[in-house]
N, C-alpha and C positions, 0 to 999 in steps of 0.2 A: 339429653335431648335440649335444657333449657338452658344451657351455655350462648349460646349460639344467637337466640332472642334475649340476653341476658348481654352478650359483649355488641350488640346490632345497638342495642339500648344505650351502654354506655359510652359508645361510638359516638353516637348522635347528640347523648349529653355534651360531648369532649369538642367536637366541631360547636355546637352551639354556644355554650362558654367562650372559646376563642373567637367567635364572632361579635360577642357582647364585649370584651373588651379590647376589640379593634377602636383607634381613635375615631370618631365622625364623620370626621373627611375622607379618612380611606376606605368610612366606609359606604358614603353616599354620592361622593364626586369622586369620578376620577379622570385626569388628562390620558387621552391614551394618542396614536398614528396606527388606527388599523382600515382596513378598506371594509365600506358597506356593503350589507349584503347585496348581490348582486339580485334579484329578484325583485319581479314586479307587483303588481297588487291590485284589483280591481278596482277602482273608484267607491265611494258611498252615494252617488248622487249619478252615477252613471258606470255600472259594471260593463260596459262596450269599451271603457276606456280605462287604461292603466295610469300608474306612477311609480316611478323607480327612483333611488337615492344614490345609486352608483355609478354615476355624480348623479345630485340631483338639479331639481329645473334651476335654470336661472343660472348667473355667476357670481353669485354671494355664499354665503355659508346657511346651512336652513339645519332649524329646529324639527325632528320629530320626536311628537310626545307619543307612547304606547299608551292607551289608556281605555275602557271598557266603561260601559254605563252601571256596571254590577258595581262597580271599584269604589267603596265610599273614600278613600284616598284621592281617586280621581274626581271629587269634586270636588274634596277640600283646595284642590292646587289649581282648581279652575280659574277663579279671578286671577292669579300671579300669569296664567299661562293668557288671560283674556289683556293684562297689560302689555305682556312681550311682544303679542303679536301688532299691538298698536305701537309700537316705539320700534319694533321691526316689520312695518308692512312686507309683503309676502316673501316672509322667511320663516313660517310657524306654519307647520303641515301636522296635521293627525294621523294614526294607526289604530284603530279599531280593532283592539285584541282580544278572541274569542267572544265577540260578542254578534249577536243577530243583528242585523242590516235597521231589521223598524224600530229596537232599541236603545240604539246609536243614535238613530232621526231623535225621538224622543229625549237622551239627557240633552242634545244637542238645542232643539227647542225651548227648551226650557230654563236654559245656564244662557246659553247665546252660540255659536258657532264662530270661535275666533278663528280657524283653520283657513288656509290660502285653498287645501283640496286635505280630503279625506282617505286614506287606503284600509282594502278592508282586509282582514287576518281572521279568519273561520278558523282555521287549523288553528291557529295560532306557531307553523312553522316559522314562518317570518318573523316573529320577536325570538323564536330561541337564533334562527341565522342573526339576530343583531346584538345576541348577547344579553336578553332578557331572564332577569331572575325573577322580575314580576311585578307587575301594576301598581302604581306606572312607573316609569321611566323616560327621561328623554338623552336625544341625541344628538348632540350637534353635528352637521357632516358638511366638511370644506368642498369648496366647489369641485376639486378634484375627485370626491368620492372618497375622502380616508375620514374617519369618524376622529372629532379629534375635543371631545367630552363629552364621559358619560356619566348621567344623574339617574342612580338609585333612587328611588321612594319618592316622596310630596316632592316640588317646589316648595323652597319655602326662599325668605325677601333674600339671604345671602345666595343661594343656590340657581334664583333666577338671576341674580347681578352675575353672575359666573357663565351663565347664558348669553346672560346681554352682552356681556362683552366679548365674548366667541364668539355672537353675530356680527359682533361690530368687525371682527378682524383683528 
């Protein structure tokens, strides 16, 4: 009976070792060409209105950042998101993942709100539909509704430059 838990532990160890040995560019940034989820989210500021990203609003690529107030790395990348929002007005959206709306509002009141609009994903199912592996994650979506860039983890200068280039088209 002790063999099953030991085998599971060994399996997780091997999986973790494989993830650690992957080059950083494979682990964090991936160009992709898959359709954005066909799901709408209530807006943080008006739950009677919704937003969806398949296709996204407007006629330019958009960035959707999945974040949460309880996520320390989300706090760390906030300045990079703010710079992206200034460089690409009207193209930076947020999706509050598994977060209480009051906590999201407090987080943004403290750090500033760089987002055009913010959807609310209380259940977390929308994040899973996107392919989220853990917050923060950022997706760039083409005007046709295809995810063209997926950034896992914190945006840094290099990753923010990749997102900026994708937003510029």
